[in-house]
N, C-alpha and C positions, 0 to 999 in steps of 0.2 A: 504493500500499500504506500509506503514511504517513497520508493523510487517513482511510482506513477504520479504522485503529487508533485514531486520535484520536476519531472518532465513536463507536466501540465503548467506548472509555474514558469518554467523556462520558456515554453511556447507562448504564454501570455506576455511575458516581458519582451520577447523578441517581436511579437505582433505590435506591442505598444511602441517599441523603438522604431519599427518600420513605418508606422503611422506618423510618428513625430518627424521622422526624416522626410516623409513625403510633404508634410505641412511646411517644413523648413525650406524645402526646394521651392514651393510656391511663393513663400515669403521672399526668398532670394531673387526669384524672377521679378516680382513686383518692385523690389528695391532697385534692381538693375534697370528696369524700364523707367522708373522715376529719375534715376541718375542720368540715363541717356537723354531723357527729355530735358533735363536741366542744361545739358550741353547744347542741345538744339535751340532752346529758348533763352540762351545766355545773353544774346544781344538785345532782346526786347525788354522794355521797361526801364526803370531807373535803377540800374544796378550799381551805380557809382563809377568811380574812375577805372576800376579793374574789371567791371562787368560781371561780377559774380552773382549767381542767382540765390545764394544762401547767405546767412549772416554769421558765419563762423569767424 
């Protein structure tokens, strides 16, 4: 009974990690798109003398 529970727990953990990695991939894609749009729209608006689209 113990090894069966251990295998089921391991499968549950690996499923959770796989789901989290998939979500993180989507977050990374969204951040990349926003970053690229920042470079495209850098010249528009009042970005100051250096033309940055962020305030860092």
